[in-house]
KOLFISE-630485 format. One line per 2 residues: for each residue x, y, z of N, C-alpha, C. Coordinates in steps of 0.05 Angstrom, whole numbers. Example, Ala and Ser with C-alpha at 12.3 -4.5 7.8 and 13.67 -1.06 7.14 Angstrom:
// KOLFISE-630485
264,-114,156,246,-90,156,264,-66,156 | 257,-45,142,273,-21,143,258,1,157
***
This chain:
// KOLFISE-630485
-837,-1431,248,-817,-1411,257,-797,-1406,235 | -791,-1381,231,-773,-1374,210,-745,-1382,217
-730,-1395,200,-703,-1403,206,-686,-1378,212 | -664,-1383,228,-647,-1362,236,-634,-1348,212
-626,-1363,192,-612,-1351,169,-632,-1334,153 | -658,-1342,154,-678,-1327,139,-683,-1300,153
-685,-1301,180,-690,-1276,195,-667,-1257,190 | -642,-1267,190,-619,-1249,184,-621,-1237,157
-629,-1253,137,-632,-1242,110,-653,-1220,109 | -676,-1225,124,-697,-1205,124,-687,-1179,137
-672,-1182,160,-661,-1158,173,-643,-1143,155 | -627,-1158,139,-608,-1144,121,-624,-1129,99
-646,-1143,89,-662,-1129,69,-676,-1105,80 | -686,-1108,105,-700,-1085,118,-681,-1062,122
-656,-1068,130,-636,-1047,133,-630,-1033,107 | -629,-1049,85,-624,-1037,59,-646,-1019,50
-671,-1028,55,-694,-1012,48,-694,-985,63 | -688,-987,90,-687,-963,106,-666,-944,95
-643,-954,87,-622,-937,76,-630,-924,51 | -644,-939,34,-654,-927,9,-674,-905,14
-691,-909,35,-711,-889,40,-699,-863,50 | -677,-864,65,-665,-840,75,-646,-827,55
-637,-842,35,-618,-831,16,-627,-806,2 | -652,-804,-7,-660,-779,-21,-657,-754,-3
-660,-757,23,-657,-734,41,-628,-725,41 | -608,-742,37,-580,-735,37,-571,-725,10
-587,-730,-11,-577,-723,-38,-573,-693,-41 | -588,-677,-26,-585,-648,-30,-561,-637,-15
-548,-653,2,-524,-644,15,-530,-623,36 | -511,-604,38,-514,-583,58,-535,-562,50
-547,-550,70,-566,-528,65,-553,-502,74 | -553,-482,57,-542,-456,63,-562,-441,82
-552,-433,104,-568,-418,124,-567,-388,118 | -544,-378,112,-540,-349,108,-514,-344,93
-514,-322,78,-489,-313,65,-484,-284,74 | -459,-278,79,-452,-251,88,-426,-241,75
-425,-215,69,-401,-203,57,-394,-179,75 | -369,-179,85,-360,-157,103,-337,-142,89
-342,-120,75,-321,-105,62,-307,-87,82 | -281,-83,79,-266,-65,97,-239,-59,83
-227,-37,91,-201,-30,79,-180,-51,84 | -181,-65,107,-160,-85,113,-164,-110,96
-188,-119,94,-194,-143,78,-224,-146,75 | -233,-162,56,-261,-168,53,-266,-197,60
-286,-202,77,-292,-229,85,-319,-238,73 | -319,-262,62,-343,-275,51,-349,-299,68
-373,-301,79,-380,-323,97,-404,-338,86 | -402,-364,84,-424,-381,78,-431,-398,102
-455,-395,113,-462,-410,137,-482,-432,128 | -477,-457,138,-493,-480,130,-498,-498,154
-516,-517,149,-524,-535,171,-504,-558,174 | -487,-563,155,-465,-582,157,-440,-570,145
-417,-582,151,-392,-571,142,-389,-572,112 | -380,-551,100,-376,-549,71,-347,-555,64
-344,-568,41,-317,-574,31,-314,-558,4 | -293,-543,2,-289,-526,-22,-261,-526,-31
-257,-522,-57,-231,-518,-70,-232,-491,-84 | -209,-477,-85,-208,-451,-97,-182,-447,-112
-183,-430,-132,-159,-423,-147,-163,-395,-159 | -141,-382,-166,-141,-354,-176,-136,-355,-206
-148,-336,-220,-144,-333,-249,-138,-303,-254 | -119,-297,-271,-111,-270,-277,-123,-261,-304
-122,-234,-309,-131,-222,-334,-159,-230,-343 | -179,-221,-330,-179,-205,-306,-177,-222,-281
-170,-208,-259,-166,-222,-233,-193,-232,-223 | -194,-258,-216,-218,-269,-204,-210,-294,-188
-228,-301,-170,-224,-324,-152,-247,-344,-158 | -240,-368,-163,-260,-389,-169,-262,-408,-145
-286,-413,-136,-291,-431,-113,-311,-452,-121 | -303,-477,-118,-321,-500,-123,-328,-512,-96
-354,-512,-90,-364,-523,-64,-377,-549,-69 | -368,-570,-57,-378,-597,-61,-403,-603,-44
-418,-623,-53,-441,-633,-39,-461,-611,-33 | -466,-595,-54,-484,-571,-51,-500,-567,-76
-525,-560,-72,-543,-553,-94,-548,-523,-93 | -551,-511,-116,-556,-482,-118,-584,-476,-105
-584,-456,-88,-609,-450,-73,-614,-420,-74 | -639,-411,-68,-644,-383,-66,-627,-369,-46
-621,-382,-23,-605,-370,-2,-576,-364,-13 | -566,-383,-29,-539,-379,-40,-539,-358,-61
-560,-356,-76,-561,-335,-97,-561,-307,-86 | -568,-304,-60,-569,-278,-48,-541,-264,-46
-520,-280,-49,-493,-269,-47,-488,-249,-69 | -501,-252,-91,-496,-233,-114,-504,-205,-106
-526,-202,-91,-535,-175,-83,-521,-165,-57 | -504,-181,-45,-491,-173,-20,-466,-156,-25
-456,-156,-50,-432,-141,-56,-438,-112,-60 | -425,-95,-44,-429,-66,-46,-411,-54,-68
-419,-31,-79,-404,-18,-100,-377,-8,-89 | -376,-1,-63,-351,10,-52,-333,-11,-39
-340,-36,-44,-322,-58,-34,-294,-54,-46 | -273,-52,-30,-247,-47,-41,-234,-71,-56
-246,-94,-53,-233,-118,-65,-251,-133,-85 | -277,-133,-81,-295,-149,-97,-311,-131,-116
-309,-137,-142,-325,-123,-162,-352,-135,-166 | -354,-161,-162,-380,-175,-166,-376,-205,-161
-399,-219,-159,-399,-247,-154,-418,-261,-173 | -410,-283,-184,-428,-300,-200,-430,-327,-187
-453,-340,-189,-457,-366,-177,-473,-384,-195 | -467,-409,-196,-481,-428,-214,-475,-457,-206
-492,-475,-217,-488,-503,-212,-468,-513,-233 | -443,-516,-225,-422,-523,-244,-424,-552,-252
-429,-570,-233,-432,-598,-237,-454,-608,-218 | -464,-632,-222,-483,-643,-203,-470,-643,-175
-484,-630,-156,-475,-628,-128,-449,-613,-125 | -442,-596,-144,-419,-578,-142,-428,-550,-151
-428,-531,-132,-435,-503,-138,-409,-487,-142 | -408,-471,-162,-384,-454,-168,-391,-425,-162
-373,-413,-146,-374,-384,-142,-350,-372,-157 | -355,-350,-171,-334,-335,-184,-334,-307,-172
-313,-299,-158,-311,-273,-146,-293,-255,-164 | -304,-235,-177,-289,-217,-193,-275,-197,-175
-248,-195,-177,-232,-179,-159,-225,-152,-172 | -225,-131,-156,-217,-104,-165,-187,-102,-165
-173,-118,-150,-144,-117,-149,-135,-145,-141 | -109,-150,-144,-98,-175,-136,-102,-180,-106
-108,-204,-99,-113,-210,-71,-100,-235,-62 | -95,-238,-36,-85,-262,-24,-107,-275,-8
-120,-296,-19,-142,-307,-4,-133,-326,18 | -148,-326,40,-144,-345,61,-171,-358,66
-172,-384,68,-196,-399,70,-196,-416,96 | -218,-416,110,-219,-432,134,-248,-440,139
-251,-462,154,-277,-471,163,-279,-468,193 | -302,-459,202,-307,-454,231,-329,-472,241
-325,-486,263,-346,-503,274,-368,-486,287 | -390,-498,293,-412,-483,306,-403,-471,333
-411,-446,337,-405,-432,362,-425,-409,365 | -433,-404,390,-452,-383,396,-477,-387,379
-485,-367,364,-510,-369,348,-505,-380,320 | -480,-386,314,-473,-394,286,-472,-425,284
-478,-434,259,-474,-462,252,-447,-464,238 | -444,-483,220,-418,-486,206,-414,-463,187
-389,-452,187,-383,-430,169,-358,-436,152 | -361,-429,126,-339,-430,107,-332,-401,102
-307,-393,108,-299,-365,107,-276,-361,87 | -280,-340,70,-259,-332,51,-251,-304,58
-226,-300,65,-215,-273,70,-197,-264,48 | -203,-241,36,-188,-231,13,-170,-208,23
-144,-212,26,-125,-192,35,-111,-180,12 | -102,-155,14,-86,-143,-8,-59,-156,-10
-49,-156,-34,-22,-168,-38,0,-152,-25 | -4,-125,-23,14,-108,-9,-1,-92,12
5,-98,37,-10,-84,58,-1,-56,61 | -19,-37,65,-11,-9,68,3,-4,94
20,17,95,34,25,119,16,43,136 | 6,33,159,-13,49,174,0,74,187
25,73,194,38,97,205,41,119,185 | 49,111,160,51,131,139,24,143,132
3,126,133,-24,136,128,-32,157,149 | -25,153,174,-32,172,195,-18,199,190
8,197,183,24,221,178,12,237,154 | 5,223,133,-6,236,109,-33,248,116
-49,234,132,-75,244,140,-72,270,156 | -52,271,174,-46,295,190,-37,318,172
-20,312,153,-10,332,135,-33,344,118 | -51,327,109,-74,336,93,-92,353,110
-97,345,135,-114,362,153,-101,389,158 | -75,390,162,-61,415,166,-62,433,141
-60,420,118,-61,435,93,-89,447,89 | -110,432,95,-137,442,93,-142,465,113
-131,461,138,-135,482,158,-121,508,150 | -97,505,138,-82,529,129,-97,543,107
-108,527,88,-123,539,66,-147,555,77 | -161,543,97,-184,556,109,-176,582,122
-153,582,137,-144,606,150,-135,627,130 | -121,619,109,-113,638,88,-137,651,75
-158,634,70,-182,645,57,-196,666,75 | -197,659,101,-210,677,120,-194,703,123
-167,700,124,-150,724,126,-152,741,101 | -152,729,78,-155,744,53,-181,760,52
-203,747,62,-228,761,62,-228,784,81 | -215,781,105,-212,802,124,-196,825,113
-173,819,101,-156,841,90,-170,855,67 | -186,841,52,-201,854,31,-221,875,42
-234,868,64,-252,887,77,-237,911,88 | -213,906,99,-197,928,110,-188,947,88
-181,936,64,-172,953,42,-194,971,32 | -219,961,34,-241,977,24,-251,998,44
-242,995,70,-252,1013,91,-239,1041,87 | -253,1063,95,-242,1090,92,-217,1093,110
-198,1111,102,-174,1114,118,-181,1127,145 | -166,1120,166,-172,1130,193,-166,1160,194
-180,1175,212,-176,1204,217,-150,1207,233 | -129,1222,221,-104,1225,236,-107,1238,263
-127,1256,265,-131,1270,291,-140,1251,313 | -153,1229,305,-163,1211,325,-141,1197,340
-117,1194,327,-95,1180,339,-75,1198,351 | -80,1225,351,-61,1244,362,-60,1242,393
-37,1244,405,-35,1241,434,-48,1264,448 | -63,1258,470,-78,1278,485,-59,1295,501
-37,1285,511,-20,1300,529,10,1298,521 | 15,1297,495,42,1297,485,56,1270,487
41,1249,494,54,1223,496,58,1210,469 | 65,1185,469,69,1170,444,43,1166,430
43,1166,403,18,1162,389,7,1134,394 | -20,1133,395,-34,1107,399,-34,1092,373
-25,1068,372,-25,1053,347,-53,1048,337 | -57,1048,311,-83,1041,299,-89,1012,304
-115,1006,308,-122,978,312,-115,960,288 | -113,972,264,-108,957,241,-78,956,234
-62,969,251,-33,969,245,-21,942,250 | -2,933,234,10,907,238,25,906,265
24,883,278,37,879,303,60,860,299 | 84,868,308,107,851,305,113,837,332
114,811,331,120,796,355,145,780,351 | 162,778,371,186,762,369,180,734,379
179,715,360,173,688,367,198,671,370 | 203,664,394,227,647,400,217,621,413
224,599,401,216,573,411,241,557,418 | 242,548,442,264,531,451,266,506,433
290,499,423,292,475,406,280,450,419 | 285,447,445,274,423,459,244,423,459
233,447,464,204,449,464,192,443,437 | 206,454,416,196,450,389,197,420,382
217,406,391,218,377,386,195,363,398 | 187,371,422,164,359,435,138,365,420
136,390,410,112,398,396,110,382,370 | 132,379,357,131,365,331,127,334,334
129,324,358,126,296,363,96,288,362 | 88,271,342,61,263,338,53,242,359
33,249,375,22,230,395,0,213,382 | 2,187,383,-17,169,370,-32,153,391
-58,154,390,-75,139,407,-90,118,391 | -86,92,397,-100,71,383,-127,66,397
-148,69,382,-175,64,392,-185,37,380 | -194,20,398,-202,-7,390,-231,-12,396
-249,-7,377,-277,-14,381,-280,-45,381 | -290,-55,403,-291,-84,406,-310,-98,386
-303,-124,381,-320,-141,364,-322,-131,336 | -345,-135,322,-347,-127,294,-351,-150,275
-364,-145,253,-368,-165,232,-383,-189,242 | -371,-212,240,-384,-237,248,-390,-238,278
-376,-221,293,-378,-221,322,-394,-197,331 | -420,-199,339,-435,-176,347,-429,-166,375
-415,-182,391,-411,-176,419,-436,-180,434 | -439,-166,457,-463,-169,473,-486,-155,459
-511,-165,465,-535,-154,453,-554,-146,476 | -563,-121,475,-581,-111,496,-609,-122,495
-625,-117,515,-653,-128,516,-669,-119,492 | -664,-95,481,-680,-85,458,-666,-90,432
-643,-104,432,-630,-111,407,-606,-95,400 | -598,-75,416,-574,-59,410,-549,-76,412
-533,-75,391,-509,-92,389,-485,-76,399 | -469,-90,415,-445,-77,426,-427,-68,404
-423,-83,383,-404,-75,361,-412,-49,348 | -438,-43,347,-448,-18,334,-443,6,352
-451,4,377,-449,27,395,-420,35,401 | -402,15,404,-375,22,410,-361,34,386
-370,27,362,-358,39,338,-367,68,336 | -392,74,343,-401,102,344,-385,119,364
-380,108,387,-365,122,407,-336,126,398 | -324,106,385,-297,108,375,-294,129,354
-314,131,336,-314,152,315,-314,180,328 | -331,184,348,-333,210,361,-307,216,376
-295,197,389,-270,201,403,-247,207,384 | -247,193,361,-227,198,341,-228,227,331
-252,237,327,-254,265,317,-244,284,338 | -249,279,364,-240,297,385,-209,296,387
-198,272,384,-168,270,385,-155,283,361 | -166,279,338,-154,291,313,-156,321,313
-174,332,329,-177,361,329,-155,375,346 | -139,359,360,-118,369,377,-92,369,361
-77,391,360,-52,392,345,-33,371,355 | -19,358,336,2,338,343,-9,314,358
-35,308,354,-46,283,365,-63,270,343 | -62,244,342,-76,230,321,-87,204,332
-110,196,322,-123,171,330,-122,151,307 | -116,126,314,-117,104,295,-138,84,305
-157,77,288,-177,57,295,-169,29,286 | -172,10,303,-166,-18,294,-187,-28,274
-210,-16,276,-231,-20,255,-248,5,253 | -253,15,229,-269,39,226,-296,34,213
-301,8,207,-327,0,197,-334,-27,210 | -355,-39,200,-365,-64,213,-351,-88,201
-328,-95,212,-314,-120,204,-299,-130,228 | -292,-156,227,-280,-169,250,-249,-167,248
-237,-161,271,-208,-160,274,-200,-179,297 | -184,-200,292,-175,-218,313,-160,-202,335
-161,-213,359,-149,-199,382,-120,-193,378 | -104,-212,368,-76,-207,366,-70,-187,344
-87,-185,323,-84,-165,302,-90,-137,313 | -108,-134,332,-113,-108,344,-88,-98,358
-75,-116,372,-50,-109,385,-28,-102,365 | -27,-118,344,-6,-114,323,-10,-88,309
-35,-80,304,-41,-54,291,-31,-31,307 | -35,-32,333,-26,-11,351,4,-10,351
18,-32,351,47,-33,351,59,-23,325 | 45,-28,303,55,-19,276,55,11,274
37,25,287,37,54,286,52,66,310 | 64,48,326,79,57,350,62,74,368
38,64,374,18,80,390,29,86,417 | 21,109,428,29,117,455,9,108,476
-15,101,467,-36,92,485,-56,75,469 | -65,54,481,-84,36,469,-109,35,486
-133,41,474,-158,41,489,-177,23,475 | -185,1,487,-205,-18,476,-232,-10,488
-252,-6,471,-278,5,479,-299,-17,477 | -313,-21,499,-333,-42,501,-358,-33,514
-380,-49,512,-405,-44,526,-416,-71,532 | -405,-84,551,-409,-113,554,-434,-120,570
-439,-146,573,-461,-156,588,-452,-173,610 | -469,-178,630,-462,-195,652,-485,-216,654
-481,-235,672,-500,-257,674,-527,-248,686 | -527,-225,699,-552,-214,710,-556,-186,699
-582,-178,693,-587,-151,682,-583,-129,702 | -578,-136,728,-575,-115,748,-548,-102,747
-528,-115,735,-501,-103,734,-502,-77,719 | -488,-57,730,-489,-30,717,-464,-15,724
-459,7,709,-437,24,714,-413,19,695 | -397,40,692,-374,38,675,-350,28,690
-331,15,676,-307,4,689,-283,9,670 | -260,9,682,-235,10,667,-217,-12,677
-204,-26,657,-187,-49,663,-159,-45,652 | -140,-56,667,-113,-58,657,-105,-88,658
-82,-94,647,-74,-122,647,-65,-131,674 | -68,-157,679,-58,-169,704,-41,-194,697
-19,-196,710,-2,-220,707,-7,-240,729 | -22,-233,749,-26,-250,772,-55,-258,777
-72,-256,757,-99,-263,760,-117,-238,763 | -143,-242,761,-162,-220,761,-166,-210,789
-173,-184,791,-177,-171,817,-205,-176,827 | -223,-187,811,-250,-194,821,-261,-216,803
-283,-228,813,-296,-250,798,-307,-239,772 | -319,-215,774,-331,-203,750,-309,-197,729
-286,-187,738,-264,-182,720,-254,-207,706 | -253,-229,721,-244,-254,710,-265,-264,689
-290,-261,696,-311,-270,678,-311,-254,652 | -308,-227,654,-307,-210,630,-283,-216,613
-260,-220,625,-236,-226,610,-239,-252,594 | -250,-272,607,-255,-298,594,-274,-295,570
-295,-279,574,-314,-274,553,-302,-259,530 | -287,-238,536,-274,-222,514,-253,-238,499
-238,-254,514,-217,-270,501,-229,-292,482 | -254,-298,485,-267,-317,468,-278,-305,442
-273,-279,439,-284,-265,415,-274,-277,389 | -249,-287,390,-238,-299,365,-253,-323,356
-265,-338,375,-280,-362,367,-306,-354,353 | -318,-332,362,-343,-323,349,-337,-309,323
-317,-291,323,-311,-275,299,-299,-292,278 | -284,-313,285,-272,-330,265,-244,-322,258
-224,-333,271,-196,-326,265,-185,-343,243 | -170,-330,225,-158,-344,203,-128,-336,204
-112,-350,220,-84,-344,224,-68,-369,218 | -46,-364,203,-27,-386,198,-14,-396,224
-7,-421,224,5,-433,248,30,-417,257 | 47,-410,238,71,-395,245,65,-368,257
45,-354,245,38,-328,255,26,-330,283 | 10,-351,288,-2,-354,314,20,-359,335
40,-375,328,62,-380,347,77,-355,354 | 83,-339,334,97,-314,338,81,-295,356
55,-293,350,38,-274,365,35,-284,394 | 33,-310,398,31,-320,426,56,-313,442
79,-315,429,104,-308,442,104,-278,448 | 95,-262,429,94,-233,433,76,-225,457
52,-238,458,33,-231,478,41,-240,506 | 62,-256,508,72,-265,534,95,-247,544
101,-225,529,123,-208,535,115,-183,551 | 91,-182,560,81,-158,574,99,-153,599
105,-128,603,124,-120,624,110,-107,647 | 123,-107,670,113,-93,694,110,-63,688
129,-51,673,128,-23,667,103,-16,651 | 97,-33,631,73,-29,615,48,-29,632
46,-48,651,23,-50,668,21,-26,686 | 43,-16,697,43,7,714,33,32,699
43,35,674,34,58,657,5,55,651 | -4,31,646,-33,26,640,-50,33,664
-41,27,688,-56,34,712,-58,65,715 | -37,79,708,-37,108,710,-58,119,690
-57,109,665,-76,119,645,-104,112,653 | -108,87,663,-134,78,671,-145,95,693
-129,103,712,-138,120,735,-148,147,725 | -133,159,706,-141,185,696,-168,183,681
-171,162,665,-195,159,649,-219,152,668 | -214,134,687,-236,127,705,-246,151,721
-227,168,730,-234,191,746,-252,210,730 | -248,213,704,-264,230,688,-291,218,681
-291,191,676,-316,178,670,-335,180,693 | -324,178,717,-340,180,741,-355,206,744
-347,227,729,-360,253,731,-386,254,714 | -389,235,695,-412,236,677,-431,212,681
-424,193,697,-441,170,700,-433,153,724 | -448,132,729,-442,115,751,-419,96,744
-403,90,765,-381,71,761,-388,44,773 | -380,23,760,-384,-4,770,-364,-9,793
-339,-1,789,-318,-2,809,-303,24,809 | -295,34,833,-283,60,835,-252,59,833
-242,36,825,-213,34,820,-209,17,795 | -186,21,783,-180,6,759,-177,-23,766
-192,-41,752,-190,-69,757,-169,-81,738 | -161,-106,744,-142,-119,727,-150,-148,721
-145,-157,697,-150,-184,689,-133,-190,664 | -133,-215,656,-115,-223,634,-130,-221,607
-136,-196,599,-148,-191,573,-126,-194,552 | -131,-210,532,-111,-214,511,-106,-189,495
-126,-172,492,-123,-148,475,-106,-126,489 | -100,-130,515,-84,-111,529,-54,-118,531
-46,-139,516,-19,-150,520,2,-139,502 | 0,-115,493,22,-103,478,44,-97,498
68,-108,493,89,-106,514,100,-78,517 | 96,-60,498,108,-34,499,89,-11,496
63,-16,500,42,5,497,24,5,522 | 22,27,537,2,28,558,-26,22,546
-40,2,558,-65,-7,546,-87,-10,567 | -110,1,561,-133,-2,579,-157,-11,564
-176,-23,578,-202,-31,566,-223,-17,582 | -241,-3,567,-262,13,580,-289,0,575
-302,-7,596,-330,-17,594,-348,8,598 | -359,18,576,-374,43,577,-399,41,594
-411,17,594,-435,12,610,-442,-18,605 | -462,-28,620,-470,-55,616,-495,-55,597
-491,-64,573,-512,-64,553,-534,-83,561 | -529,-102,579,-549,-121,588,-569,-108,608
-562,-85,618,-580,-70,636,-598,-52,619 | -625,-55,620,-643,-40,603,-639,-10,605
-634,1,629,-630,30,631,-604,39,619 | -583,23,622,-557,30,611,-557,26,581
-572,7,571,-574,4,542,-587,29,530 | -607,40,543,-619,64,533,-600,87,533
-582,89,554,-562,110,555,-542,107,532 | -534,82,527,-515,77,505,-526,85,478
-552,82,475,-565,90,450,-567,120,447 | -564,135,469,-568,164,469,-543,178,459
-546,196,440,-524,211,429,-513,230,451 | -530,240,469,-521,258,490,-503,244,509
-510,219,517,-492,204,535,-466,197,521 | -467,190,496,-443,184,481,-424,208,480
-436,232,476,-420,256,475,-407,262,502 | -422,258,524,-411,263,551,-389,243,557
-393,218,549,-373,198,553,-348,204,538 | -350,212,513,-327,218,496,-312,242,508
-326,262,517,-313,285,530,-297,276,555 | -308,258,570,-294,248,594,-270,232,586
-272,215,566,-249,200,556,-227,218,546 | -235,239,531,-215,258,521,-201,272,543
-216,280,563,-204,293,586,-184,275,600 | -191,250,604,-173,231,617,-148,227,600
-150,225,574,-127,221,556,-108,245,559 | -119,269,558,-102,293,560,-88,295,587
-102,288,608,-90,289,635,-68,268,637 | -71,245,625,-50,225,626,-25,234,612
-28,245,587,-5,254,572,9,278,584 | -7,295,598,5,318,610,24,310,633
17,288,646,33,278,668,54,257,659 | 49,245,636,67,224,626,74,230,597
91,250,591,97,256,563,109,231,549 | 101,226,525,112,202,510,141,206,504
155,183,503,183,183,496,186,183,466 | 211,188,457,217,188,428,213,160,417
204,160,392,200,134,378,226,125,365 | 226,99,359,249,88,345,250,97,316
227,103,306,225,112,277,218,141,277 | 234,157,263,229,186,262,204,192,245
187,209,256,163,217,241,168,242,225
***
């Protein structure tokens, strides 16, 4: 019989051998699953997804501007090399990316910047379909003023419209000048009355506009459109693969064009391309432009494919008005986990305090807007509920902006997914939304802003 001390020694040796056998499998460190680059005017996001958590250090170098990232416990792989080809020429912040094995088990990324940037780095744990993510967000050093951008966009559109009118008028007057002079006898009075004016004679009109009316006309009405999800967060996915983030962006673009075609009305999109915007930043964007109405656009899914019909939601301070509303709110409020929020602790504290300031007046105004929109949507398609529902959606918590969330259809329903893919249905839906918006503002004229436009 083997002595006890000998058996212990053998067990220790066996354990050491087992450890040595598994060590080569760990030597390669993390494996890169995917690399993604999300360019946008607000910021550019670079995401490295791996099977284990990555540890990285970064620093900035000037002349020329570039960001250096050293990722530990990582070997250069074909998947990681793909990041070089992911950078688009129109990326507002990244000029190019270089990658190499800087040291054993240390990969270095060098991001060449087009302009100075403020990087924010975060790691995200596995959630939904994602594994571990290392995220680099490149923000501009000076953020643009979105309200000023809207005003300049409106002025440019008016300038282009005036040029088009002047060109058309000049062409018309040119044709008139070349036409033969009218026959004087043709305009002679038949029974001694006053002469009939020539159709080409100038008409003088007395234009008098009440100062109060002119002030209302000059007041720019701003509608904030919020296409849900985006970037890392695809939202709900239909049976045939249609992504919520894509279809709601298409609808938002069409609605923006309809709004911008109306004098003294302008639309601001919380995202105009495929990138992720955290929930509280969507609210903050609307408040920065002092929006008169906030509309969050979605095409969500439910736990069963039978759910169908469009819905409109307003905020609730006392709980959801239905089980489905509560379920949807919980699902939408979890978007930050999937999309990946990168917010400083101080900013998060301030935004939480802001989002708790929603007022009864805001909710009442939201219900009015929601009723007008729901009534018009019901003319072009089936409704899931015939009244505005309420739930605690985080994106509806702007304390001073009427805010509604529109579920255009259930993308989880095969028939409704096909409708959402249809340009004709999108056009009908946009026309209904536009009609509801105009009806709301005709009954609820916006008040003066704190900041003069």
